[in-house]
mmCIF file of the N, C-alpha and C atoms, coordinates in Angstrom:
data_MODEL
# 
_entry.id   MODEL 
# 
loop_
_atom_site.group_PDB 
_atom_site.id 
_atom_site.type_symbol 
_atom_site.label_atom_id 
_atom_site.label_alt_id 
_atom_site.label_comp_id 
_atom_site.label_asym_id 
_atom_site.label_entity_id 
_atom_site.label_seq_id 
_atom_site.pdbx_PDB_ins_code 
_atom_site.Cartn_x 
_atom_site.Cartn_y 
_atom_site.Cartn_z 
_atom_site.occupancy 
_atom_site.B_iso_or_equiv 
_atom_site.pdbx_formal_charge 
_atom_site.auth_seq_id 
_atom_site.auth_comp_id 
_atom_site.auth_asym_id 
_atom_site.auth_atom_id 
_atom_site.pdbx_PDB_model_num 
ATOM 1   N N  . ASP A 1 1  ? 9.755  -12.451 -8.874 1.00 0.00 ? 1  ASP A N  1 
ATOM 2   C CA . ASP A 1 1  ? 10.893 -12.580 -7.891 1.00 0.00 ? 1  ASP A CA 1 
ATOM 3   C C  . ASP A 1 1  ? 10.390 -12.003 -6.556 1.00 0.00 ? 1  ASP A C  1 
ATOM 4   N N  . PHE A 1 2  ? 11.026 -12.413 -5.461 1.00 0.00 ? 2  PHE A N  1 
ATOM 5   C CA . PHE A 1 2  ? 10.638 -12.116 -4.114 1.00 0.00 ? 2  PHE A CA 1 
ATOM 6   C C  . PHE A 1 2  ? 11.698 -11.440 -3.324 1.00 0.00 ? 2  PHE A C  1 
ATOM 7   N N  . VAL A 1 3  ? 11.240 -10.736 -2.336 1.00 0.00 ? 3  VAL A N  1 
ATOM 8   C CA . VAL A 1 3  ? 12.090 -10.298 -1.215 1.00 0.00 ? 3  VAL A CA 1 
ATOM 9   C C  . VAL A 1 3  ? 11.925 -11.342 -0.165 1.00 0.00 ? 3  VAL A C  1 
ATOM 10  N N  . SER A 1 4  ? 12.996 -11.900 0.352  1.00 0.00 ? 4  SER A N  1 
ATOM 11  C CA . SER A 1 4  ? 12.909 -12.911 1.401  1.00 0.00 ? 4  SER A CA 1 
ATOM 12  C C  . SER A 1 4  ? 13.294 -12.241 2.710  1.00 0.00 ? 4  SER A C  1 
ATOM 13  N N  . VAL A 1 5  ? 12.379 -12.300 3.623  1.00 0.00 ? 5  VAL A N  1 
ATOM 14  C CA . VAL A 1 5  ? 12.548 -11.752 4.947  1.00 0.00 ? 5  VAL A CA 1 
ATOM 15  C C  . VAL A 1 5  ? 12.964 -12.839 5.935  1.00 0.00 ? 5  VAL A C  1 
ATOM 16  N N  . ALA A 1 6  ? 14.272 -12.900 6.264  1.00 0.00 ? 6  ALA A N  1 
ATOM 17  C CA . ALA A 1 6  ? 14.863 -13.946 7.044  1.00 0.00 ? 6  ALA A CA 1 
ATOM 18  C C  . ALA A 1 6  ? 15.770 -13.232 8.093  1.00 0.00 ? 6  ALA A C  1 
ATOM 19  N N  . THR A 1 7  ? 15.249 -12.285 8.721  1.00 0.00 ? 7  THR A N  1 
ATOM 20  C CA . THR A 1 7  ? 15.987 -11.422 9.649  1.00 0.00 ? 7  THR A CA 1 
ATOM 21  C C  . THR A 1 7  ? 15.481 -11.687 11.098 1.00 0.00 ? 7  THR A C  1 
ATOM 22  N N  . PRO A 1 8  ? 16.005 -11.044 12.121 1.00 0.00 ? 8  PRO A N  1 
ATOM 23  C CA . PRO A 1 8  ? 15.462 -11.201 13.426 1.00 0.00 ? 8  PRO A CA 1 
ATOM 24  C C  . PRO A 1 8  ? 13.919 -10.959 13.537 1.00 0.00 ? 8  PRO A C  1 
ATOM 25  N N  . ASN A 1 9  ? 13.262 -11.706 14.297 1.00 0.00 ? 9  ASN A N  1 
ATOM 26  C CA . ASN A 1 9  ? 11.784 -11.698 14.334 1.00 0.00 ? 9  ASN A CA 1 
ATOM 27  C C  . ASN A 1 9  ? 11.172 -10.368 14.491 1.00 0.00 ? 9  ASN A C  1 
ATOM 28  N N  . HIS A 1 10 ? 11.702 -9.471  15.315 1.00 0.00 ? 10 HIS A N  1 
ATOM 29  C CA . HIS A 1 10 ? 11.161 -8.159  15.553 1.00 0.00 ? 10 HIS A CA 1 
ATOM 30  C C  . HIS A 1 10 ? 11.150 -7.248  14.331 1.00 0.00 ? 10 HIS A C  1 
ATOM 31  N N  . THR A 1 11 ? 11.883 -7.643  13.316 1.00 0.00 ? 11 THR A N  1 
ATOM 32  C CA . THR A 1 11 ? 12.023 -6.781  12.089 1.00 0.00 ? 11 THR A CA 1 
ATOM 33  C C  . THR A 1 11 ? 11.086 -7.248  10.931 1.00 0.00 ? 11 THR A C  1 
ATOM 34  N N  . HIS A 1 12 ? 10.532 -8.398  11.080 1.00 0.00 ? 12 HIS A N  1 
ATOM 35  C CA . HIS A 1 12 ? 9.740  -8.986  9.933  1.00 0.00 ? 12 HIS A CA 1 
ATOM 36  C C  . HIS A 1 12 ? 8.630  -8.055  9.433  1.00 0.00 ? 12 HIS A C  1 
ATOM 37  N N  . PHE A 1 13 ? 7.779  -7.525  10.292 1.00 0.00 ? 13 PHE A N  1 
ATOM 38  C CA . PHE A 1 13 ? 6.643  -6.710  9.907  1.00 0.00 ? 13 PHE A CA 1 
ATOM 39  C C  . PHE A 1 13 ? 7.135  -5.495  9.093  1.00 0.00 ? 13 PHE A C  1 
ATOM 40  N N  . ASP A 1 14 ? 8.038  -4.785  9.630  1.00 0.00 ? 14 ASP A N  1 
ATOM 41  C CA . ASP A 1 14 ? 8.480  -3.505  8.966  1.00 0.00 ? 14 ASP A CA 1 
ATOM 42  C C  . ASP A 1 14 ? 9.037  -3.804  7.571  1.00 0.00 ? 14 ASP A C  1 
ATOM 43  N N  . ILE A 1 15 ? 9.901  -4.764  7.502  1.00 0.00 ? 15 ILE A N  1 
ATOM 44  C CA . ILE A 1 15 ? 10.544 -5.065  6.253  1.00 0.00 ? 15 ILE A CA 1 
ATOM 45  C C  . ILE A 1 15 ? 9.504  -5.576  5.252  1.00 0.00 ? 15 ILE A C  1 
ATOM 46  N N  . ALA A 1 16 ? 8.616  -6.517  5.691  1.00 0.00 ? 16 ALA A N  1 
ATOM 47  C CA . ALA A 1 16 ? 7.614  -7.051  4.755  1.00 0.00 ? 16 ALA A CA 1 
ATOM 48  C C  . ALA A 1 16 ? 6.661  -5.983  4.266  1.00 0.00 ? 16 ALA A C  1 
ATOM 49  N N  . ALA A 1 17 ? 6.257  -5.100  5.164  1.00 0.00 ? 17 ALA A N  1 
ATOM 50  C CA . ALA A 1 17 ? 5.309  -4.047  4.851  1.00 0.00 ? 17 ALA A CA 1 
ATOM 51  C C  . ALA A 1 17 ? 5.954  -3.084  3.825  1.00 0.00 ? 17 ALA A C  1 
ATOM 52  N N  . LYS A 1 18 ? 7.240  -2.679  4.039  1.00 0.00 ? 18 LYS A N  1 
ATOM 53  C CA . LYS A 1 18 ? 7.892  -1.773  3.092  1.00 0.00 ? 18 LYS A CA 1 
ATOM 54  C C  . LYS A 1 18 ? 8.095  -2.466  1.770  1.00 0.00 ? 18 LYS A C  1 
ATOM 55  N N  . ALA A 1 19 ? 8.452  -3.709  1.761  1.00 0.00 ? 19 ALA A N  1 
ATOM 56  C CA . ALA A 1 19 ? 8.696  -4.387  0.449  1.00 0.00 ? 19 ALA A CA 1 
ATOM 57  C C  . ALA A 1 19 ? 7.371  -4.493  -0.304 1.00 0.00 ? 19 ALA A C  1 
ATOM 58  N N  . ALA A 1 20 ? 6.266  -4.872  0.401  1.00 0.00 ? 20 ALA A N  1 
ATOM 59  C CA . ALA A 1 20 ? 4.995  -4.994  -0.281 1.00 0.00 ? 20 ALA A CA 1 
ATOM 60  C C  . ALA A 1 20 ? 4.544  -3.681  -0.817 1.00 0.00 ? 20 ALA A C  1 
ATOM 61  N N  . ASN A 1 21 ? 4.682  -2.592  0.017  1.00 0.00 ? 21 ASN A N  1 
ATOM 62  C CA . ASN A 1 21 ? 4.279  -1.282  -0.444 1.00 0.00 ? 21 ASN A CA 1 
ATOM 63  C C  . ASN A 1 21 ? 5.113  -0.887  -1.680 1.00 0.00 ? 21 ASN A C  1 
ATOM 64  N N  . ALA A 1 22 ? 6.334  -1.316  -1.819 1.00 0.00 ? 22 ALA A N  1 
ATOM 65  C CA . ALA A 1 22 ? 7.127  -1.032  -2.996 1.00 0.00 ? 22 ALA A CA 1 
ATOM 66  C C  . ALA A 1 22 ? 6.843  -1.824  -4.159 1.00 0.00 ? 22 ALA A C  1 
ATOM 67  N N  . GLY A 1 23 ? 5.898  -2.827  -4.016 1.00 0.00 ? 23 GLY A N  1 
ATOM 68  C CA . GLY A 1 23 ? 5.474  -3.641  -5.140 1.00 0.00 ? 23 GLY A CA 1 
ATOM 69  C C  . GLY A 1 23 ? 6.208  -4.991  -5.259 1.00 0.00 ? 23 GLY A C  1 
ATOM 70  N N  . PHE A 1 24 ? 6.977  -5.309  -4.258 1.00 0.00 ? 24 PHE A N  1 
ATOM 71  C CA . PHE A 1 24 ? 7.765  -6.558  -4.296 1.00 0.00 ? 24 PHE A CA 1 
ATOM 72  C C  . PHE A 1 24 ? 6.918  -7.753  -3.712 1.00 0.00 ? 24 PHE A C  1 
ATOM 73  N N  . ASN A 1 25 ? 6.996  -8.888  -4.320 1.00 0.00 ? 25 ASN A N  1 
ATOM 74  C CA . ASN A 1 25 ? 6.415  -10.076 -3.712 1.00 0.00 ? 25 ASN A CA 1 
ATOM 75  C C  . ASN A 1 25 ? 7.286  -10.419 -2.495 1.00 0.00 ? 25 ASN A C  1 
ATOM 76  N N  . VAL A 1 26 ? 6.699  -10.985 -1.475 1.00 0.00 ? 26 VAL A N  1 
ATOM 77  C CA . VAL A 1 26 ? 7.394  -11.203 -0.217 1.00 0.00 ? 26 VAL A CA 1 
ATOM 78  C C  . VAL A 1 26 ? 7.226  -12.633 0.251  1.00 0.00 ? 26 VAL A C  1 
ATOM 79  N N  . ILE A 1 27 ? 8.331  -13.311 0.651  1.00 0.00 ? 27 ILE A N  1 
ATOM 80  C CA . ILE A 1 27 ? 8.282  -14.555 1.445  1.00 0.00 ? 27 ILE A CA 1 
ATOM 81  C C  . ILE A 1 27 ? 8.919  -14.250 2.773  1.00 0.00 ? 27 ILE A C  1 
ATOM 82  N N  . CYS A 1 28 ? 8.196  -14.519 3.859  1.00 0.00 ? 28 CYS A N  1 
ATOM 83  C CA . CYS A 1 28 ? 8.606  -14.077 5.168  1.00 0.00 ? 28 CYS A CA 1 
ATOM 84  C C  . CYS A 1 28 ? 8.687  -15.294 6.052  1.00 0.00 ? 28 CYS A C  1 
ATOM 85  N N  . ASP A 1 29 ? 9.841  -15.454 6.775  1.00 0.00 ? 29 ASP A N  1 
ATOM 86  C CA . ASP A 1 29 ? 9.916  -16.454 7.816  1.00 0.00 ? 29 ASP A CA 1 
ATOM 87  C C  . ASP A 1 29 ? 8.908  -16.193 8.901  1.00 0.00 ? 29 ASP A C  1 
ATOM 88  N N  . LYS A 1 30 ? 8.543  -17.225 9.662  1.00 0.00 ? 30 LYS A N  1 
ATOM 89  C CA . LYS A 1 30 ? 7.652  -16.999 10.760 1.00 0.00 ? 30 LYS A CA 1 
ATOM 90  C C  . LYS A 1 30 ? 8.426  -16.536 11.962 1.00 0.00 ? 30 LYS A C  1 
ATOM 91  N N  . PRO A 1 31 ? 7.911  -15.784 12.853 1.00 0.00 ? 31 PRO A N  1 
ATOM 92  C CA . PRO A 1 31 ? 6.514  -15.235 12.864 1.00 0.00 ? 31 PRO A CA 1 
ATOM 93  C C  . PRO A 1 31 ? 6.416  -14.087 11.863 1.00 0.00 ? 31 PRO A C  1 
ATOM 94  N N  . MET A 1 32 ? 5.265  -14.012 11.207 1.00 0.00 ? 32 MET A N  1 
ATOM 95  C CA . MET A 1 32 ? 5.066  -12.992 10.219 1.00 0.00 ? 32 MET A CA 1 
ATOM 96  C C  . MET A 1 32 ? 4.987  -11.607 10.989 1.00 0.00 ? 32 MET A C  1 
ATOM 97  N N  . THR A 1 33 ? 4.285  -11.600 12.102 1.00 0.00 ? 33 THR A N  1 
ATOM 98  C CA . THR A 1 33 ? 4.080  -10.392 12.920 1.00 0.00 ? 33 THR A CA 1 
ATOM 99  C C  . THR A 1 33 ? 4.089  -10.809 14.341 1.00 0.00 ? 33 THR A C  1 
ATOM 100 N N  . PHE A 1 34 ? 4.084  -9.732  15.172 1.00 0.00 ? 34 PHE A N  1 
ATOM 101 C CA . PHE A 1 34 ? 4.045  -10.062 16.660 1.00 0.00 ? 34 PHE A CA 1 
ATOM 102 C C  . PHE A 1 34 ? 2.646  -9.977  17.242 1.00 0.00 ? 34 PHE A C  1 
ATOM 103 N N  . ASP A 1 35 ? 1.691  -9.377  16.525 1.00 0.00 ? 35 ASP A N  1 
ATOM 104 C CA . ASP A 1 35 ? 0.363  -9.287  17.088 1.00 0.00 ? 35 ASP A CA 1 
ATOM 105 C C  . ASP A 1 35 ? -0.723 -9.239  16.009 1.00 0.00 ? 35 ASP A C  1 
ATOM 106 N N  . LEU A 1 36 ? -1.922 -9.330  16.350 1.00 0.00 ? 36 LEU A N  1 
ATOM 107 C CA . LEU A 1 36 ? -3.040 -9.251  15.407 1.00 0.00 ? 36 LEU A CA 1 
ATOM 108 C C  . LEU A 1 36 ? -3.094 -7.968  14.684 1.00 0.00 ? 36 LEU A C  1 
ATOM 109 N N  . ALA A 1 37 ? -2.818 -6.869  15.300 1.00 0.00 ? 37 ALA A N  1 
ATOM 110 C CA . ALA A 1 37 ? -2.948 -5.548  14.669 1.00 0.00 ? 37 ALA A CA 1 
ATOM 111 C C  . ALA A 1 37 ? -1.942 -5.464  13.507 1.00 0.00 ? 37 ALA A C  1 
ATOM 112 N N  . GLN A 1 38 ? -0.708 -5.960  13.718 1.00 0.00 ? 38 GLN A N  1 
ATOM 113 C CA . GLN A 1 38 ? 0.261  -5.918  12.622 1.00 0.00 ? 38 GLN A CA 1 
ATOM 114 C C  . GLN A 1 38 ? -0.132 -6.874  11.515 1.00 0.00 ? 38 GLN A C  1 
ATOM 115 N N  . ALA A 1 39 ? -0.698 -8.039  11.848 1.00 0.00 ? 39 ALA A N  1 
ATOM 116 C CA . ALA A 1 39 ? -1.124 -8.986  10.801 1.00 0.00 ? 39 ALA A CA 1 
ATOM 117 C C  . ALA A 1 39 ? -2.265 -8.363  10.037 1.00 0.00 ? 39 ALA A C  1 
ATOM 118 N N  . GLU A 1 40 ? -3.181 -7.685  10.590 1.00 0.00 ? 40 GLU A N  1 
ATOM 119 C CA . GLU A 1 40 ? -4.302 -7.074  9.895  1.00 0.00 ? 40 GLU A CA 1 
ATOM 120 C C  . GLU A 1 40 ? -3.784 -5.995  8.976  1.00 0.00 ? 40 GLU A C  1 
ATOM 121 N N  . GLU A 1 41 ? -2.764 -5.236  9.471  1.00 0.00 ? 41 GLU A N  1 
ATOM 122 C CA . GLU A 1 41 ? -2.231 -4.073  8.719  1.00 0.00 ? 41 GLU A CA 1 
ATOM 123 C C  . GLU A 1 41 ? -1.503 -4.660  7.493  1.00 0.00 ? 41 GLU A C  1 
ATOM 124 N N  . LEU A 1 42 ? -0.782 -5.756  7.706  1.00 0.00 ? 42 LEU A N  1 
ATOM 125 C CA . LEU A 1 42 ? -0.075 -6.412  6.586  1.00 0.00 ? 42 LEU A CA 1 
ATOM 126 C C  . LEU A 1 42 ? -1.036 -6.950  5.554  1.00 0.00 ? 42 LEU A C  1 
ATOM 127 N N  . ARG A 1 43 ? -2.111 -7.586  6.060  1.00 0.00 ? 43 ARG A N  1 
ATOM 128 C CA . ARG A 1 43 ? -3.168 -8.047  5.118  1.00 0.00 ? 43 ARG A CA 1 
ATOM 129 C C  . ARG A 1 43 ? -3.712 -6.930  4.264  1.00 0.00 ? 43 ARG A C  1 
ATOM 130 N N  . LYS A 1 44 ? -3.908 -5.776  4.835  1.00 0.00 ? 44 LYS A N  1 
ATOM 131 C CA . LYS A 1 44 ? -4.457 -4.684  4.059  1.00 0.00 ? 44 LYS A CA 1 
ATOM 132 C C  . LYS A 1 44 ? -3.506 -4.230  3.025  1.00 0.00 ? 44 LYS A C  1 
ATOM 133 N N  . ILE A 1 45 ? -2.221 -4.124  3.347  1.00 0.00 ? 45 ILE A N  1 
ATOM 134 C CA . ILE A 1 45 ? -1.185 -3.767  2.443  1.00 0.00 ? 45 ILE A CA 1 
ATOM 135 C C  . ILE A 1 45 ? -1.130 -4.711  1.243  1.00 0.00 ? 45 ILE A C  1 
ATOM 136 N N  . VAL A 1 46 ? -1.167 -6.030  1.590  1.00 0.00 ? 46 VAL A N  1 
ATOM 137 C CA . VAL A 1 46 ? -1.103 -7.015  0.530  1.00 0.00 ? 46 VAL A CA 1 
ATOM 138 C C  . VAL A 1 46 ? -2.310 -6.985  -0.406 1.00 0.00 ? 46 VAL A C  1 
ATOM 139 N N  . GLN A 1 47 ? -3.462 -6.795  0.133  1.00 0.00 ? 47 GLN A N  1 
ATOM 140 C CA . GLN A 1 47 ? -4.688 -6.674  -0.628 1.00 0.00 ? 47 GLN A CA 1 
ATOM 141 C C  . GLN A 1 47 ? -4.639 -5.460  -1.498 1.00 0.00 ? 47 GLN A C  1 
ATOM 142 N N  . LYS A 1 48 ? -4.104 -4.331  -0.977 1.00 0.00 ? 48 LYS A N  1 
ATOM 143 C CA . LYS A 1 48 ? -4.054 -3.031  -1.723 1.00 0.00 ? 48 LYS A CA 1 
ATOM 144 C C  . LYS A 1 48 ? -3.083 -3.190  -2.869 1.00 0.00 ? 48 LYS A C  1 
ATOM 145 N N  . THR A 1 49 ? -1.893 -3.792  -2.603 1.00 0.00 ? 49 THR A N  1 
ATOM 146 C CA . THR A 1 49 ? -0.846 -3.806  -3.614 1.00 0.00 ? 49 THR A CA 1 
ATOM 147 C C  . THR A 1 49 ? -0.988 -4.990  -4.562 1.00 0.00 ? 49 THR A C  1 
ATOM 148 N N  . GLY A 1 50 ? -1.646 -6.006  -4.135 1.00 0.00 ? 50 GLY A N  1 
ATOM 149 C CA . GLY A 1 50 ? -1.810 -7.203  -5.071 1.00 0.00 ? 50 GLY A CA 1 
ATOM 150 C C  . GLY A 1 50 ? -0.516 -8.072  -5.137 1.00 0.00 ? 50 GLY A C  1 
ATOM 151 N N  . VAL A 1 51 ? 0.453  -7.861  -4.255 1.00 0.00 ? 51 VAL A N  1 
ATOM 152 C CA . VAL A 1 51 ? 1.660  -8.629  -4.324 1.00 0.00 ? 51 VAL A CA 1 
ATOM 153 C C  . VAL A 1 51 ? 1.379  -10.088 -3.823 1.00 0.00 ? 51 VAL A C  1 
ATOM 154 N N  . VAL A 1 52 ? 2.264  -10.969 -4.088 1.00 0.00 ? 52 VAL A N  1 
ATOM 155 C CA . VAL A 1 52 ? 2.175  -12.322 -3.575 1.00 0.00 ? 52 VAL A CA 1 
ATOM 156 C C  . VAL A 1 52 ? 2.898  -12.314 -2.224 1.00 0.00 ? 52 VAL A C  1 
ATOM 157 N N  . PHE A 1 53 ? 2.269  -12.840 -1.221 1.00 0.00 ? 53 PHE A N  1 
ATOM 158 C CA . PHE A 1 53 ? 2.831  -12.884 0.146  1.00 0.00 ? 53 PHE A CA 1 
ATOM 159 C C  . PHE A 1 53 ? 2.787  -14.335 0.622  1.00 0.00 ? 53 PHE A C  1 
ATOM 160 N N  . ALA A 1 54 ? 3.909  -14.802 1.155  1.00 0.00 ? 54 ALA A N  1 
ATOM 161 C CA . ALA A 1 54 ? 3.979  -16.162 1.685  1.00 0.00 ? 54 ALA A CA 1 
ATOM 162 C C  . ALA A 1 54 ? 4.742  -16.174 2.981  1.00 0.00 ? 54 ALA A C  1 
ATOM 163 N N  . VAL A 1 55 ? 4.357  -17.152 3.897  1.00 0.00 ? 55 VAL A N  1 
ATOM 164 C CA . VAL A 1 55 ? 5.029  -17.318 5.128  1.00 0.00 ? 55 VAL A CA 1 
ATOM 165 C C  . VAL A 1 55 ? 5.693  -18.698 5.076  1.00 0.00 ? 55 VAL A C  1 
ATOM 166 N N  . SER A 1 56 ? 6.967  -18.783 5.376  1.00 0.00 ? 56 SER A N  1 
ATOM 167 C CA . SER A 1 56 ? 7.666  -20.091 5.319  1.00 0.00 ? 56 SER A CA 1 
ATOM 168 C C  . SER A 1 56 ? 7.555  -20.750 6.739  1.00 0.00 ? 56 SER A C  1 
ATOM 169 N N  . HIS A 1 57 ? 7.314  -22.032 6.736  1.00 0.00 ? 57 HIS A N  1 
ATOM 170 C CA . HIS A 1 57 ? 7.347  -22.842 7.940  1.00 0.00 ? 57 HIS A CA 1 
ATOM 171 C C  . HIS A 1 57 ? 8.428  -23.875 7.683  1.00 0.00 ? 57 HIS A C  1 
ATOM 172 N N  . ASN A 1 58 ? 9.718  -23.552 7.844  1.00 0.00 ? 58 ASN A N  1 
ATOM 173 C CA . ASN A 1 58 ? 10.785 -24.259 7.384  1.00 0.00 ? 58 ASN A CA 1 
ATOM 174 C C  . ASN A 1 58 ? 11.313 -25.313 8.338  1.00 0.00 ? 58 ASN A C  1 
ATOM 175 N N  . TYR A 1 59 ? 10.731 -25.639 9.467  1.00 0.00 ? 59 TYR A N  1 
ATOM 176 C CA . TYR A 1 59 ? 11.120 -26.629 10.323 1.00 0.00 ? 59 TYR A CA 1 
ATOM 177 C C  . TYR A 1 59 ? 11.006 -28.068 9.796  1.00 0.00 ? 59 TYR A C  1 
ATOM 178 N N  . THR A 1 60 ? 10.217 -28.268 8.782  1.00 0.00 ? 60 THR A N  1 
ATOM 179 C CA . THR A 1 60 ? 10.014 -29.579 8.238  1.00 0.00 ? 60 THR A CA 1 
ATOM 180 C C  . THR A 1 60 ? 11.246 -30.222 7.667  1.00 0.00 ? 60 THR A C  1 
ATOM 181 N N  . GLY A 1 61 ? 12.256 -29.388 7.304  1.00 0.00 ? 61 GLY A N  1 
ATOM 182 C CA . GLY A 1 61 ? 13.466 -29.931 6.763  1.00 0.00 ? 61 GLY A CA 1 
ATOM 183 C C  . GLY A 1 61 ? 14.511 -30.352 7.740  1.00 0.00 ? 61 GLY A C  1 
ATOM 184 N N  . TYR A 1 62 ? 14.264 -30.031 9.044  1.00 0.00 ? 62 TYR A N  1 
ATOM 185 C CA . TYR A 1 62 ? 15.210 -30.430 10.112 1.00 0.00 ? 62 TYR A CA 1 
ATOM 186 C C  . TYR A 1 62 ? 15.212 -31.921 10.325 1.00 0.00 ? 62 TYR A C  1 
ATOM 187 N N  . PRO A 1 63 ? 16.398 -32.532 10.384 1.00 0.00 ? 63 PRO A N  1 
ATOM 188 C CA . PRO A 1 63 ? 16.471 -33.964 10.599 1.00 0.00 ? 63 PRO A CA 1 
ATOM 189 C C  . PRO A 1 63 ? 15.746 -34.417 11.824 1.00 0.00 ? 63 PRO A C  1 
ATOM 190 N N  . LEU A 1 64 ? 15.752 -33.692 12.940 1.00 0.00 ? 64 LEU A N  1 
ATOM 191 C CA . LEU A 1 64 ? 15.060 -34.085 14.143 1.00 0.00 ? 64 LEU A CA 1 
ATOM 192 C C  . LEU A 1 64 ? 13.557 -34.160 13.931 1.00 0.00 ? 64 LEU A C  1 
ATOM 193 N N  . VAL A 1 65 ? 13.002 -33.202 13.134 1.00 0.00 ? 65 VAL A N  1 
ATOM 194 C CA . VAL A 1 65 ? 11.561 -33.227 12.856 1.00 0.00 ? 65 VAL A CA 1 
ATOM 195 C C  . VAL A 1 65 ? 11.219 -34.378 11.975 1.00 0.00 ? 65 VAL A C  1 
ATOM 196 N N  . ARG A 1 66 ? 12.050 -34.730 11.040 1.00 0.00 ? 66 ARG A N  1 
ATOM 197 C CA . ARG A 1 66 ? 11.803 -35.924 10.215 1.00 0.00 ? 66 ARG A CA 1 
ATOM 198 C C  . ARG A 1 66 ? 11.822 -37.147 11.017 1.00 0.00 ? 66 ARG A C  1 
ATOM 199 N N  . GLN A 1 67 ? 12.811 -37.284 11.946 1.00 0.00 ? 67 GLN A N  1 
ATOM 200 C CA . GLN A 1 67 ? 12.909 -38.427 12.789 1.00 0.00 ? 67 GLN A CA 1 
ATOM 201 C C  . GLN A 1 67 ? 11.619 -38.524 13.636 1.00 0.00 ? 67 GLN A C  1 
ATOM 202 N N  . ALA A 1 68 ? 11.198 -37.428 14.217 1.00 0.00 ? 68 ALA A N  1 
ATOM 203 C CA . ALA A 1 68 ? 9.994  -37.434 15.084 1.00 0.00 ? 68 ALA A CA 1 
ATOM 204 C C  . ALA A 1 68 ? 8.795  -37.853 14.298 1.00 0.00 ? 68 ALA A C  1 
ATOM 205 N N  . ARG A 1 69 ? 8.656  -37.404 13.091 1.00 0.00 ? 69 ARG A N  1 
ATOM 206 C CA . ARG A 1 69 ? 7.527  -37.822 12.171 1.00 0.00 ? 69 ARG A CA 1 
ATOM 207 C C  . ARG A 1 69 ? 7.546  -39.294 11.960 1.00 0.00 ? 69 ARG A C  1 
ATOM 208 N N  . GLU A 1 70 ? 8.746  -39.886 11.719 1.00 0.00 ? 70 GLU A N  1 
ATOM 209 C CA . GLU A 1 70 ? 8.835  -41.319 11.494 1.00 0.00 ? 70 GLU A CA 1 
ATOM 210 C C  . GLU A 1 70 ? 8.512  -42.081 12.757 1.00 0.00 ? 70 GLU A C  1 
ATOM 211 N N  . MET A 1 71 ? 8.906  -41.559 13.926 1.00 0.00 ? 71 MET A N  1 
ATOM 212 C CA . MET A 1 71 ? 8.634  -42.225 15.182 1.00 0.00 ? 71 MET A CA 1 
ATOM 213 C C  . MET A 1 71 ? 7.166  -42.242 15.516 1.00 0.00 ? 71 MET A C  1 
ATOM 214 N N  . ILE A 1 72 ? 6.463  -41.188 15.126 1.00 0.00 ? 72 ILE A N  1 
ATOM 215 C CA . ILE A 1 72 ? 5.046  -41.087 15.439 1.00 0.00 ? 72 ILE A CA 1 
ATOM 216 C C  . ILE A 1 72 ? 4.274  -41.971 14.467 1.00 0.00 ? 72 ILE A C  1 
# 
């Protein structure tokens, strides 16, 4: 089971890091972090804890995106 991080962007890193450190698998909306330093820190946490970490790119389900794909 997962903790789903779907909160305002500026909160993603802190929530994801705390959840992973607590041993929870995490699925995080994009952006995962605001900078490279946060991304590298989160990678270290995930490697240390061995949790599953995923980033969602959910715009593919929007009708406008599907229409644009068909048009292209």
